[in-house]
A tleap script that builds the chain and sets N, CA, C and O, in Angstrom:
source leaprc.protein.ff14SB
mol = sequence {
  NMET PRO VAL THR GLY GLN THR PHE ALA ALA
  LEU LEU VAL GLY THR THR LEU GLY ALA GLY
  ARG GLY PHE LEU SER LEU ALA LEU TYR ALA
  LEU ALA GLY ILE ALA GLY VAL PRO TRP PHE
  ALA GLY ALA THR SER GLY GLY SER ALA PRO
  SER PHE GLY TYR ILE LEU GLY MET ILE LEU
  ALA SER THR VAL VAL GLY ALA LEU ALA ARG
  ARG GLY ALA ASP ARG SER VAL TRP ARG THR
  ALA GLY ALA MET LEU LEU GLY GLU ALA ILE
  ILE TYR ALA VAL GLY VAL PRO TYR LEU ALA
  LEU ALA THR GLY MET SER ALA SER ALA ALA
  ILE ALA ALA GLY LEU THR PRO PHE LEU ILE
  GLY ASP ALA LEU LYS ALA ALA LEU ALA MET
  GLY LEU LEU PRO THR THR TRP LYS PHE VAL
  ASN CARG
}
set mol.1.N position { -0.610 3.290 2.608 }
set mol.1.CA position { -0.518 4.700 2.942 }
set mol.1.C position { 0.780 5.269 2.390 }
set mol.1.O position { 1.842 4.666 2.545 }
set mol.2.N position { 0.698 6.413 1.754 }
set mol.2.CA position { 1.894 7.012 1.173 }
set mol.2.C position { 2.759 7.690 2.232 }
set mol.2.O position { 2.309 7.989 3.338 }
set mol.3.N position { 4.003 7.917 1.859 }
set mol.3.CA position { 4.926 8.649 2.721 }
set mol.3.C position { 4.669 10.135 2.506 }
set mol.3.O position { 4.593 10.597 1.367 }
set mol.4.N position { 4.537 10.877 3.592 }
set mol.4.CA position { 4.269 12.315 3.505 }
set mol.4.C position { 5.211 13.071 4.437 }
set mol.4.O position { 5.984 12.465 5.179 }
set mol.5.N position { 5.139 14.372 4.392 }
set mol.5.CA position { 5.903 15.223 5.298 }
set mol.5.C position { 5.100 15.649 6.508 }
set mol.5.O position { 5.531 16.523 7.260 }
set mol.6.N position { 3.936 15.046 6.709 }
set mol.6.CA position { 3.051 15.484 7.784 }
set mol.6.C position { 3.664 15.292 9.167 }
set mol.6.O position { 3.609 16.202 9.994 }
set mol.7.N position { 4.240 14.135 9.429 }
set mol.7.CA position { 4.800 13.908 10.768 }
set mol.7.C position { 5.992 14.826 11.001 }
set mol.7.O position { 6.179 15.338 12.105 }
set mol.8.N position { 6.796 15.034 9.964 }
set mol.8.CA position { 7.909 15.968 10.048 }
set mol.8.C position { 7.402 17.352 10.469 }
set mol.8.O position { 7.937 17.966 11.392 }
set mol.9.N position { 6.366 17.828 9.780 }
set mol.9.CA position { 5.815 19.152 10.068 }
set mol.9.C position { 5.225 19.223 11.471 }
set mol.9.O position { 5.409 20.222 12.167 }
set mol.10.N position { 4.527 18.191 11.892 }
set mol.10.CA position { 3.921 18.202 13.223 }
set mol.10.C position { 4.980 18.328 14.310 }
set mol.10.O position { 4.804 19.082 15.267 }
set mol.11.N position { 6.069 17.598 14.167 }
set mol.11.CA position { 7.145 17.665 15.164 }
set mol.11.C position { 7.835 19.019 15.134 }
set mol.11.O position { 8.101 19.602 16.185 }
set mol.12.N position { 8.123 19.517 13.960 }
set mol.12.CA position { 8.821 20.795 13.844 }
set mol.12.C position { 7.947 21.955 14.303 }
set mol.12.O position { 8.423 22.868 14.978 }
set mol.13.N position { 6.674 21.918 13.938 }
set mol.13.CA position { 5.750 22.978 14.360 }
set mol.13.C position { 5.614 23.004 15.879 }
set mol.13.O position { 5.700 24.067 16.494 }
set mol.14.N position { 5.404 21.843 16.481 }
set mol.14.CA position { 5.255 21.794 17.931 }
set mol.14.C position { 6.494 22.271 18.658 }
set mol.14.O position { 6.399 23.060 19.598 }
set mol.15.N position { 7.648 21.802 18.236 }
set mol.15.CA position { 8.891 22.174 18.903 }
set mol.15.C position { 9.198 23.649 18.714 }
set mol.15.O position { 9.692 24.301 19.633 }
set mol.16.N position { 8.915 24.177 17.544 }
set mol.16.CA position { 9.215 25.572 17.252 }
set mol.16.C position { 8.222 26.532 17.895 }
set mol.16.O position { 8.619 27.535 18.489 }
set mol.17.N position { 6.939 26.228 17.778 }
set mol.17.CA position { 5.908 27.172 18.220 }
set mol.17.C position { 5.447 26.971 19.652 }
set mol.17.O position { 4.841 27.872 20.233 }
set mol.18.N position { 5.715 25.821 20.230 }
set mol.18.CA position { 5.235 25.545 21.581 }
set mol.18.C position { 3.891 24.843 21.556 }
set mol.18.O position { 3.280 24.667 20.501 }
set mol.19.N position { 3.447 24.450 22.726 }
set mol.19.CA position { 2.246 23.622 22.845 }
set mol.19.C position { 0.986 24.312 22.312 }
set mol.19.O position { 0.256 23.729 21.510 }
set mol.20.N position { 0.732 25.526 22.743 }
set mol.20.CA position { -0.506 26.212 22.366 }
set mol.20.C position { -0.582 26.514 20.887 }
set mol.20.O position { -1.559 26.161 20.227 }
set mol.21.N position { 0.434 27.160 20.364 }
set mol.21.CA position { 0.424 27.514 18.945 }
set mol.21.C position { 0.595 26.279 18.067 }
set mol.21.O position { 0.060 26.224 16.960 }
set mol.22.N position { 1.337 25.293 18.554 }
set mol.22.CA position { 1.464 24.034 17.817 }
set mol.22.C position { 0.113 23.344 17.695 }
set mol.22.O position { -0.267 22.884 16.618 }
set mol.23.N position { -0.609 23.279 18.815 }
set mol.23.CA position { -1.952 22.686 18.797 }
set mol.23.C position { -2.855 23.431 17.828 }
set mol.23.O position { -3.522 22.814 16.997 }
set mol.24.N position { -2.879 24.751 17.929 }
set mol.24.CA position { -3.762 25.540 17.059 }
set mol.24.C position { -3.400 25.379 15.587 }
set mol.24.O position { -4.284 25.297 14.735 }
set mol.25.N position { -2.120 25.333 15.288 }
set mol.25.CA position { -1.680 25.162 13.902 }
set mol.25.C position { -2.142 23.831 13.328 }
set mol.25.O position { -2.677 23.780 12.221 }
set mol.26.N position { -1.937 22.756 14.082 }
set mol.26.CA position { -2.319 21.435 13.579 }
set mol.26.C position { -3.833 21.243 13.606 }
set mol.26.O position { -4.376 20.533 12.760 }
set mol.27.N position { -4.519 21.860 14.557 }
set mol.27.CA position { -5.985 21.784 14.574 }
set mol.27.C position { -6.561 22.519 13.366 }
set mol.27.O position { -7.521 22.045 12.759 }
set mol.28.N position { -5.992 23.663 13.013 }
set mol.28.CA position { -6.437 24.394 11.827 }
set mol.28.C position { -6.185 23.566 10.571 }
set mol.28.O position { -7.029 23.512 9.676 }
set mol.29.N position { -5.027 22.923 10.509 }
set mol.29.CA position { -4.692 22.031 9.395 }
set mol.29.C position { -5.745 20.924 9.270 }
set mol.29.O position { -6.233 20.642 8.175 }
set mol.30.N position { -6.089 20.301 10.399 }
set mol.30.CA position { -7.086 19.221 10.386 }
set mol.30.C position { -8.461 19.735 9.984 }
set mol.30.O position { -9.146 19.111 9.173 }
set mol.31.N position { -8.865 20.861 10.542 }
set mol.31.CA position { -10.181 21.415 10.209 }
set mol.31.C position { -10.287 21.791 8.740 }
set mol.31.O position { -11.319 21.556 8.111 }
set mol.32.N position { -9.228 22.372 8.189 }
set mol.32.CA position { -9.249 22.723 6.767 }
set mol.32.C position { -9.334 21.452 5.911 }
set mol.32.O position { -10.036 21.427 4.899 }
set mol.33.N position { -8.624 20.410 6.317 }
set mol.33.CA position { -8.699 19.148 5.596 }
set mol.33.C position { -10.069 18.509 5.684 }
set mol.33.O position { -10.556 17.938 4.708 }
set mol.34.N position { -10.694 18.602 6.847 }
set mol.34.CA position { -12.052 18.079 7.012 }
set mol.34.C position { -13.020 18.865 6.126 }
set mol.34.O position { -13.958 18.305 5.558 }
set mol.35.N position { -12.773 20.176 6.019 }
set mol.35.CA position { -13.646 21.033 5.218 }
set mol.35.C position { -13.469 20.843 3.721 }
set mol.35.O position { -14.275 21.347 2.939 }
set mol.36.N position { -12.424 20.123 3.303 }
set mol.36.CA position { -12.277 19.834 1.889 }
set mol.36.C position { -10.958 20.200 1.247 }
set mol.36.O position { -10.747 19.887 0.076 }
set mol.37.N position { -10.058 20.855 1.973 }
set mol.37.CA position { -8.751 21.157 1.393 }
set mol.37.C position { -8.015 19.832 1.207 }
set mol.37.O position { -7.821 19.099 2.177 }
set mol.38.N position { -7.604 19.511 -0.014 }
set mol.38.CA position { -7.029 18.181 -0.293 }
set mol.38.C position { -5.538 18.085 0.029 }
set mol.38.O position { -4.718 17.894 -0.868 }
set mol.39.N position { -5.193 18.216 1.294 }
set mol.39.CA position { -3.776 18.182 1.639 }
set mol.39.C position { -3.393 17.071 2.598 }
set mol.39.O position { -2.280 17.060 3.125 }
set mol.40.N position { -4.297 16.146 2.826 }
set mol.40.CA position { -3.924 14.950 3.575 }
set mol.40.C position { -3.194 14.002 2.629 }
set mol.40.O position { -3.083 14.278 1.434 }
set mol.41.N position { -2.707 12.910 3.149 }
set mol.41.CA position { -1.953 11.946 2.343 }
set mol.41.C position { -2.705 11.588 1.070 }
set mol.41.O position { -3.909 11.336 1.104 }
set mol.42.N position { -2.001 11.565 -0.040 }
set mol.42.CA position { -2.618 11.230 -1.314 }
set mol.42.C position { -3.519 12.322 -1.856 }
set mol.42.O position { -4.395 12.041 -2.675 }
set mol.43.N position { -3.328 13.566 -1.420 }
set mol.43.CA position { -4.148 14.706 -1.845 }
set mol.43.C position { -5.624 14.469 -1.548 }
set mol.43.O position { -6.494 14.798 -2.355 }
set mol.44.N position { -5.894 13.889 -0.368 }
set mol.44.CA position { -7.271 13.642 0.044 }
set mol.44.C position { -7.696 14.668 1.084 }
set mol.44.O position { -6.885 15.457 1.570 }
set mol.45.N position { -8.960 14.642 1.409 }
set mol.45.CA position { -9.513 15.503 2.451 }
set mol.45.C position { -10.624 14.742 3.149 }
set mol.45.O position { -10.983 13.637 2.742 }
set mol.46.N position { -11.163 15.335 4.197 }
set mol.46.CA position { -12.264 14.724 4.930 }
set mol.46.C position { -11.794 14.015 6.188 }
set mol.46.O position { -10.614 13.699 6.343 }
set mol.47.N position { -12.727 13.777 7.070 }
set mol.47.CA position { -12.391 13.153 8.346 }
set mol.47.C position { -12.757 11.689 8.441 }
set mol.47.O position { -12.641 11.092 9.511 }
set mol.48.N position { -13.198 11.097 7.339 }
set mol.48.CA position { -13.645 9.708 7.413 }
set mol.48.C position { -12.603 8.698 6.928 }
set mol.48.O position { -12.855 7.493 6.957 }
set mol.49.N position { -11.460 9.164 6.493 }
set mol.49.CA position { -10.426 8.251 5.994 }
set mol.49.C position { -9.866 7.411 7.141 }
set mol.49.O position { -9.761 7.893 8.269 }
set mol.50.N position { -9.510 6.172 6.862 }
set mol.50.CA position { -8.913 5.324 7.903 }
set mol.50.C position { -7.616 5.889 8.475 }
set mol.50.O position { -7.216 5.535 9.584 }
set mol.51.N position { -6.963 6.766 7.718 }
set mol.51.CA position { -5.712 7.358 8.200 }
set mol.51.C position { -5.927 8.637 9.012 }
set mol.51.O position { -4.957 9.255 9.450 }
set mol.52.N position { -7.176 9.038 9.216 }
set mol.52.CA position { -7.427 10.290 9.950 }
set mol.52.C position { -6.939 10.223 11.394 }
set mol.52.O position { -6.668 11.265 11.991 }
set mol.53.N position { -6.822 9.054 11.960 }
set mol.53.CA position { -6.291 8.930 13.318 }
set mol.53.C position { -4.877 9.463 13.432 }
set mol.53.O position { -4.488 9.975 14.482 }
set mol.54.N position { -4.107 9.350 12.365 }
set mol.54.CA position { -2.747 9.897 12.379 }
set mol.54.C position { -2.785 11.420 12.462 }
set mol.54.O position { -1.931 12.025 13.110 }
set mol.55.N position { -3.764 12.040 11.814 }
set mol.55.CA position { -3.921 13.502 11.895 }
set mol.55.C position { -4.227 13.892 13.342 }
set mol.55.O position { -3.647 14.842 13.867 }
set mol.56.N position { -5.132 13.161 13.979 }
set mol.56.CA position { -5.437 13.433 15.384 }
set mol.56.C position { -4.200 13.230 16.254 }
set mol.56.O position { -3.941 14.012 17.168 }
set mol.57.N position { -3.443 12.179 15.965 }
set mol.57.CA position { -2.206 11.927 16.702 }
set mol.57.C position { -1.197 13.046 16.513 }
set mol.57.O position { -0.466 13.385 17.443 }
set mol.58.N position { -1.148 13.626 15.314 }
set mol.58.CA position { -0.219 14.727 15.067 }
set mol.58.C position { -0.581 15.965 15.877 }
set mol.58.O position { 0.300 16.687 16.344 }
set mol.59.N position { -1.868 16.207 16.043 }
set mol.59.CA position { -2.292 17.343 16.871 }
set mol.59.C position { -1.802 17.135 18.304 }
set mol.59.O position { -1.227 18.042 18.905 }
set mol.60.N position { -2.027 15.959 18.838 }
set mol.60.CA position { -1.585 15.655 20.203 }
set mol.60.C position { -0.059 15.675 20.298 }
set mol.60.O position { 0.491 16.226 21.251 }
set mol.61.N position { 0.622 15.085 19.329 }
set mol.61.CA position { 2.091 15.043 19.353 }
set mol.61.C position { 2.683 16.446 19.300 }
set mol.61.O position { 3.630 16.743 20.029 }
set mol.62.N position { 2.146 17.303 18.456 }
set mol.62.CA position { 2.635 18.674 18.356 }
set mol.62.C position { 2.491 19.397 19.691 }
set mol.62.O position { 3.373 20.151 20.102 }
set mol.63.N position { 1.380 19.159 20.350 }
set mol.63.CA position { 1.131 19.786 21.645 }
set mol.63.C position { 2.122 19.280 22.697 }
set mol.63.O position { 2.709 20.074 23.432 }
set mol.64.N position { 2.302 17.986 22.766 }
set mol.64.CA position { 3.201 17.390 23.765 }
set mol.64.C position { 4.653 17.792 23.501 }
set mol.64.O position { 5.367 18.191 24.420 }
set mol.65.N position { 5.084 17.684 22.246 }
set mol.65.CA position { 6.460 18.039 21.909 }
set mol.65.C position { 6.697 19.528 22.182 }
set mol.65.O position { 7.767 19.911 22.655 }
set mol.66.N position { 5.714 20.350 21.888 }
set mol.66.CA position { 5.832 21.780 22.180 }
set mol.66.C position { 5.951 22.055 23.663 }
set mol.66.O position { 6.751 22.894 24.078 }
set mol.67.N position { 5.164 21.357 24.465 }
set mol.67.CA position { 5.244 21.534 25.918 }
set mol.67.C position { 6.602 21.073 26.441 }
set mol.67.O position { 7.190 21.724 27.305 }
set mol.68.N position { 7.091 19.972 25.930 }
set mol.68.CA position { 8.408 19.480 26.352 }
set mol.68.C position { 9.516 20.441 25.937 }
set mol.68.O position { 10.462 20.661 26.693 }
set mol.69.N position { 9.406 21.012 24.744 }
set mol.69.CA position { 10.414 21.956 24.276 }
set mol.69.C position { 10.475 23.174 25.177 }
set mol.69.O position { 11.560 23.674 25.475 }
set mol.70.N position { 9.331 23.650 25.610 }
set mol.70.CA position { 9.307 24.821 26.483 }
set mol.70.C position { 9.859 24.511 27.878 }
set mol.70.O position { 10.193 25.416 28.643 }
set mol.71.N position { 9.947 23.230 28.190 }
set mol.71.CA position { 10.517 22.811 29.475 }
set mol.71.C position { 11.973 22.359 29.319 }
set mol.71.O position { 12.539 21.746 30.223 }
set mol.72.N position { 12.568 22.667 28.169 }
set mol.72.CA position { 13.984 22.397 27.976 }
set mol.72.C position { 14.329 21.173 27.156 }
set mol.72.O position { 15.509 20.858 27.001 }
set mol.73.N position { 13.340 20.474 26.626 }
set mol.73.CA position { 13.630 19.266 25.858 }
set mol.73.C position { 14.286 19.569 24.518 }
set mol.73.O position { 14.722 18.652 23.822 }
set mol.74.N position { 14.361 20.833 24.155 }
set mol.74.CA position { 14.988 21.203 22.882 }
set mol.74.C position { 16.373 21.821 23.096 }
set mol.74.O position { 16.909 22.472 22.199 }
set mol.75.N position { 16.943 21.618 24.271 }
set mol.75.CA position { 18.214 22.263 24.604 }
set mol.75.C position { 19.449 21.408 24.356 }
set mol.75.O position { 20.575 21.898 24.444 }
set mol.76.N position { 19.243 20.150 24.051 }
set mol.76.CA position { 20.372 19.282 23.723 }
set mol.76.C position { 19.916 18.275 22.671 }
set mol.76.O position { 18.722 18.037 22.490 }
set mol.77.N position { 20.881 17.700 21.993 }
set mol.77.CA position { 20.564 16.748 20.937 }
set mol.77.C position { 19.789 15.561 21.491 }
set mol.77.O position { 18.786 15.147 20.909 }
set mol.78.N position { 20.244 15.015 22.608 }
set mol.78.CA position { 19.602 13.819 23.162 }
set mol.78.C position { 18.193 14.100 23.666 }
set mol.78.O position { 17.285 13.294 23.462 }
set mol.79.N position { 18.011 15.233 24.319 }
set mol.79.CA position { 16.663 15.587 24.792 }
set mol.79.C position { 15.715 15.835 23.617 }
set mol.79.O position { 14.562 15.405 23.631 }
set mol.80.N position { 16.222 16.533 22.608 }
set mol.80.CA position { 15.395 16.801 21.438 }
set mol.80.C position { 15.025 15.500 20.740 }
set mol.80.O position { 13.880 15.308 20.330 }
set mol.81.N position { 16.007 14.606 20.609 }
set mol.81.CA position { 15.724 13.304 19.989 }
set mol.81.C position { 14.667 12.547 20.782 }
set mol.81.O position { 13.775 11.931 20.200 }
set mol.82.N position { 14.762 12.590 22.094 }
set mol.82.CA position { 13.760 11.926 22.931 }
set mol.82.C position { 12.377 12.518 22.741 }
set mol.82.O position { 11.392 11.786 22.651 }
set mol.83.N position { 12.296 13.848 22.680 }
set mol.83.CA position { 11.006 14.506 22.472 }
set mol.83.C position { 10.429 14.153 21.102 }
set mol.83.O position { 9.234 13.887 20.973 }
set mol.84.N position { 11.278 14.152 20.093 }
set mol.84.CA position { 10.817 13.815 18.745 }
set mol.84.C position { 10.336 12.361 18.677 }
set mol.84.O position { 9.305 12.077 18.069 }
set mol.85.N position { 11.072 11.456 19.292 }
set mol.85.CA position { 10.657 10.050 19.296 }
set mol.85.C position { 9.354 9.860 20.068 }
set mol.85.O position { 8.508 9.058 19.674 }
set mol.86.N position { 9.192 10.591 21.158 }
set mol.86.CA position { 7.924 10.536 21.889 }
set mol.86.C position { 6.792 11.046 21.012 }
set mol.86.O position { 5.706 10.467 20.998 }
set mol.87.N position { 7.040 12.128 20.280 }
set mol.87.CA position { 6.029 12.657 19.367 }
set mol.87.C position { 5.635 11.634 18.317 }
set mol.87.O position { 4.451 11.460 18.028 }
set mol.88.N position { 6.628 10.952 17.744 }
set mol.88.CA position { 6.329 9.902 16.766 }
set mol.88.C position { 5.508 8.786 17.409 }
set mol.88.O position { 4.555 8.286 16.812 }
set mol.89.N position { 5.879 8.402 18.621 }
set mol.89.CA position { 5.150 7.339 19.318 }
set mol.89.C position { 3.695 7.738 19.563 }
set mol.89.O position { 2.796 6.904 19.457 }
set mol.90.N position { 3.464 8.996 19.886 }
set mol.90.CA position { 2.095 9.477 20.109 }
set mol.90.C position { 1.286 9.399 18.819 }
set mol.90.O position { 0.130 8.974 18.829 }
set mol.91.N position { 1.895 9.808 17.714 }
set mol.91.CA position { 1.198 9.747 16.417 }
set mol.91.C position { 0.749 8.318 16.131 }
set mol.91.O position { -0.393 8.082 15.738 }
set mol.92.N position { 1.656 7.374 16.333 }
set mol.92.CA position { 1.321 5.966 16.081 }
set mol.92.C position { 0.353 5.414 17.119 }
set mol.92.O position { -0.494 4.585 16.789 }
set mol.93.N position { 0.462 5.854 18.354 }
set mol.93.CA position { -0.420 5.355 19.414 }
set mol.93.C position { -1.877 5.738 19.158 }
set mol.93.O position { -2.786 5.037 19.603 }
set mol.94.N position { -2.102 6.826 18.457 }
set mol.94.CA position { -3.456 7.226 18.081 }
set mol.94.C position { -3.811 6.676 16.699 }
set mol.94.O position { -4.914 6.170 16.498 }
set mol.95.N position { -2.894 6.771 15.763 }
set mol.95.CA position { -3.175 6.421 14.383 }
set mol.95.C position { -3.388 4.946 14.117 }
set mol.95.O position { -4.292 4.577 13.367 }
set mol.96.N position { -2.572 4.096 14.719 }
set mol.96.CA position { -2.679 2.655 14.435 }
set mol.96.C position { -3.990 2.070 14.972 }
set mol.96.O position { -4.667 1.353 14.235 }
set mol.97.N position { -4.373 2.343 16.214 }
set mol.97.CA position { -5.678 1.821 16.664 }
set mol.97.C position { -6.859 2.380 15.856 }
set mol.97.O position { -7.822 1.665 15.579 }
set mol.98.N position { -6.774 3.656 15.483 }
set mol.98.CA position { -7.822 4.249 14.651 }
set mol.98.C position { -7.907 3.514 13.319 }
set mol.98.O position { -8.999 3.205 12.842 }
set mol.99.N position { -6.750 3.235 12.722 }
set mol.99.CA position { -6.707 2.482 11.468 }
set mol.99.C position { -7.357 1.116 11.632 }
set mol.99.O position { -8.138 0.688 10.782 }
set mol.100.N position { -7.036 0.440 12.715 }
set mol.100.CA position { -7.613 -0.893 12.963 }
set mol.100.C position { -9.127 -0.813 13.106 }
set mol.100.O position { -9.853 -1.616 12.521 }
set mol.101.N position { -9.601 0.148 13.878 }
set mol.101.CA position { -11.045 0.291 14.088 }
set mol.101.C position { -11.766 0.699 12.806 }
set mol.101.O position { -12.843 0.185 12.504 }
set mol.102.N position { -11.171 1.620 12.058 }
set mol.102.CA position { -11.827 2.131 10.847 }
set mol.102.C position { -11.895 1.098 9.730 }
set mol.102.O position { -12.785 1.151 8.882 }
set mol.103.N position { -10.959 0.164 9.732 }
set mol.103.CA position { -10.904 -0.812 8.638 }
set mol.103.C position { -11.315 -2.219 9.055 }
set mol.103.O position { -11.524 -3.083 8.205 }
set mol.104.N position { -11.430 -2.451 10.358 }
set mol.104.CA position { -11.724 -3.788 10.838 }
set mol.104.C position { -10.504 -4.694 10.868 }
set mol.104.O position { -10.631 -5.908 11.026 }
set mol.105.N position { -9.324 -4.107 10.717 }
set mol.105.CA position { -8.078 -4.888 10.771 }
set mol.105.C position { -7.822 -5.373 12.186 }
set mol.105.O position { -8.283 -4.777 13.160 }
set mol.106.N position { -7.089 -6.451 12.278 }
set mol.106.CA position { -6.599 -6.875 13.590 }
set mol.106.C position { -5.484 -5.916 13.998 }
set mol.106.O position { -4.966 -5.163 13.175 }
set mol.107.N position { -5.128 -5.955 15.267 }
set mol.107.CA position { -4.049 -5.093 15.747 }
set mol.107.C position { -2.750 -5.391 15.008 }
set mol.107.O position { -2.031 -4.472 14.615 }
set mol.108.N position { -2.451 -6.666 14.819 }
set mol.108.CA position { -1.193 -7.006 14.144 }
set mol.108.C position { -1.210 -6.572 12.678 }
set mol.108.O position { -0.178 -6.160 12.148 }
set mol.109.N position { -2.353 -6.659 12.027 }
set mol.109.CA position { -2.449 -6.204 10.636 }
set mol.109.C position { -2.302 -4.684 10.549 }
set mol.109.O position { -1.664 -4.169 9.632 }
set mol.110.N position { -2.893 -3.976 11.504 }
set mol.110.CA position { -2.776 -2.514 11.517 }
set mol.110.C position { -1.336 -2.090 11.790 }
set mol.110.O position { -0.855 -1.118 11.206 }
set mol.111.N position { -0.657 -2.798 12.659 }
set mol.111.CA position { 0.758 -2.499 12.924 }
set mol.111.C position { 1.588 -2.758 11.678 }
set mol.111.O position { 2.459 -1.962 11.326 }
set mol.112.N position { 1.314 -3.879 11.008 }
set mol.112.CA position { 2.051 -4.222 9.792 }
set mol.112.C position { 1.796 -3.222 8.670 }
set mol.112.O position { 2.698 -2.929 7.885 }
set mol.113.N position { 0.587 -2.701 8.587 }
set mol.113.CA position { 0.243 -1.771 7.506 }
set mol.113.C position { 0.506 -0.314 7.856 }
set mol.113.O position { 0.890 0.469 6.988 }
set mol.114.N position { 0.303 0.062 9.122 }
set mol.114.CA position { 0.326 1.473 9.489 }
set mol.114.C position { 1.438 1.905 10.409 }
set mol.114.O position { 1.460 3.055 10.847 }
set mol.115.N position { 2.369 1.010 10.718 }
set mol.115.CA position { 3.491 1.378 11.590 }
set mol.115.C position { 4.819 0.912 11.012 }
set mol.115.O position { 5.687 1.727 10.699 }
set mol.116.N position { 4.972 -0.377 10.874 }
set mol.116.CA position { 6.252 -0.965 10.503 }
set mol.116.C position { 6.868 -0.365 9.235 }
set mol.116.O position { 8.063 -0.073 9.231 }
set mol.117.N position { 6.095 -0.171 8.158 }
set mol.117.CA position { 6.725 0.348 6.930 }
set mol.117.C position { 7.233 1.786 7.046 }
set mol.117.O position { 8.002 2.240 6.198 }
set mol.118.N position { 6.814 2.496 8.075 }
set mol.118.CA position { 7.117 3.921 8.168 }
set mol.118.C position { 8.171 4.272 9.218 }
set mol.118.O position { 8.553 5.436 9.333 }
set mol.119.N position { 8.641 3.306 9.972 }
set mol.119.CA position { 9.551 3.592 11.080 }
set mol.119.C position { 10.858 4.242 10.631 }
set mol.119.O position { 11.286 5.232 11.225 }
set mol.120.N position { 11.485 3.716 9.617 }
set mol.120.CA position { 12.764 4.282 9.173 }
set mol.120.C position { 12.560 5.686 8.605 }
set mol.120.O position { 13.317 6.603 8.923 }
set mol.121.N position { 11.553 5.851 7.777 }
set mol.121.CA position { 11.276 7.171 7.205 }
set mol.121.C position { 10.943 8.201 8.268 }
set mol.121.O position { 11.384 9.347 8.183 }
set mol.122.N position { 10.167 7.803 9.269 }
set mol.122.CA position { 9.820 8.753 10.321 }
set mol.122.C position { 11.009 9.067 11.220 }
set mol.122.O position { 11.102 10.176 11.747 }
set mol.123.N position { 11.908 8.129 11.405 }
set mol.123.CA position { 13.137 8.418 12.151 }
set mol.123.C position { 13.968 9.451 11.385 }
set mol.123.O position { 14.538 10.362 11.986 }
set mol.124.N position { 14.033 9.310 10.073 }
set mol.124.CA position { 14.754 10.290 9.258 }
set mol.124.C position { 14.074 11.657 9.295 }
set mol.124.O position { 14.744 12.688 9.348 }
set mol.125.N position { 12.750 11.660 9.268 }
set mol.125.CA position { 12.016 12.935 9.351 }
set mol.125.C position { 12.249 13.614 10.699 }
set mol.125.O position { 12.395 14.835 10.759 }
set mol.126.N position { 12.285 12.836 11.775 }
set mol.126.CA position { 12.551 13.409 13.094 }
set mol.126.C position { 13.956 13.995 13.136 }
set mol.126.O position { 14.156 15.073 13.695 }
set mol.127.N position { 14.923 13.306 12.558 }
set mol.127.CA position { 16.293 13.817 12.528 }
set mol.127.C position { 16.362 15.105 11.704 }
set mol.127.O position { 17.055 16.049 12.085 }
set mol.128.N position { 15.653 15.145 10.587 }
set mol.128.CA position { 15.618 16.345 9.759 }
set mol.128.C position { 14.973 17.504 10.518 }
set mol.128.O position { 15.458 18.634 10.460 }
set mol.129.N position { 13.888 17.226 11.224 }
set mol.129.CA position { 13.235 18.266 12.033 }
set mol.129.C position { 14.197 18.797 13.091 }
set mol.129.O position { 14.252 20.002 13.336 }
set mol.130.N position { 14.947 17.904 13.711 }
set mol.130.CA position { 15.936 18.332 14.710 }
set mol.130.C position { 16.979 19.243 14.071 }
set mol.130.O position { 17.365 20.255 14.655 }
set mol.131.N position { 17.430 18.885 12.880 }
set mol.131.CA position { 18.439 19.680 12.200 }
set mol.131.C position { 17.946 21.051 11.781 }
set mol.131.O position { 18.714 22.013 11.758 }
set mol.132.N position { 16.673 21.143 11.452 }
set mol.132.CA position { 16.107 22.422 11.017 }
set mol.132.C position { 15.616 23.299 12.167 }
set mol.132.O position { 15.273 24.463 11.959 }
set mol.133.N position { 15.582 22.759 13.346 }
set mol.133.CA position { 15.045 23.490 14.493 }
set mol.133.C position { 15.725 24.842 14.714 }
set mol.133.O position { 15.011 25.832 14.878 }
set mol.134.N position { 17.047 24.948 14.729 }
set mol.134.CA position { 17.662 26.272 14.929 }
set mol.134.C position { 17.260 27.292 13.858 }
set mol.134.O position { 17.105 28.476 14.159 }
set mol.135.N position { 17.093 26.844 12.631 }
set mol.135.CA position { 16.676 27.750 11.560 }
set mol.135.C position { 15.246 28.226 11.780 }
set mol.135.O position { 14.947 29.402 11.573 }
set mol.136.N position { 14.372 27.336 12.194 }
set mol.136.CA position { 12.979 27.755 12.406 }
set mol.136.C position { 12.868 28.721 13.571 }
set mol.136.O position { 12.035 29.628 13.550 }
set mol.137.N position { 13.707 28.534 14.595 }
set mol.137.CA position { 13.685 29.486 15.712 }
set mol.137.C position { 14.012 30.894 15.228 }
set mol.137.O position { 13.423 31.866 15.700 }
set mol.138.N position { 14.954 31.009 14.282 }
set mol.138.CA position { 15.322 32.329 13.754 }
set mol.138.C position { 14.132 32.991 13.074 }
set mol.138.O position { 13.915 34.193 13.232 }
set mol.139.N position { 13.350 32.206 12.308 }
set mol.139.CA position { 12.182 32.765 11.629 }
set mol.139.C position { 11.094 33.164 12.622 }
set mol.139.O position { 10.456 34.205 12.461 }
set mol.140.N position { 10.884 32.351 13.633 }
set mol.140.CA position { 9.823 32.616 14.609 }
set mol.140.C position { 10.174 33.828 15.472 }
set mol.140.O position { 9.284 34.580 15.868 }
set mol.141.N position { 11.437 34.021 15.760 }
set mol.141.CA position { 11.860 35.124 16.638 }
set mol.141.C position { 11.874 36.481 15.941 }
set mol.141.O position { 12.144 37.497 16.582 }
set mol.142.N position { 11.589 36.515 14.646 }
set mol.142.CA position { 11.564 37.797 13.934 }
set mol.142.C position { 10.348 38.595 14.283 }
set mol.142.O position { 10.168 39.701 13.772 }
savepdb mol mol.pdb
quit
């Protein structure tokens, strides 16, 4: 699986827009991809890819992170980091089992293929999303 900006966007969208609008944004993204817009990883589309579970996880993560942000989880660095890490965990909690089921991989093989190689990159993406959060608030508040 290639490295993408999808998890970064899911976390930033949820935290910036809140649970409802974050959910709707990521659901629209998923529906457009299912309909054929080639913007999933590797310029693919459709809902049958083994990596589609990560898209579903991003919808849930955006919603949860957005709800936490509205309850103050975006008011300090540590709280924001916790919310972002929870969002990443949700993406993997949905995506890795989906990958295993869709491909017939064992749990350990799915973790090795769909989690471990991406941990450092996703931690960096979460940190970048945290850094851009004040800027996105300015755009949303216009």
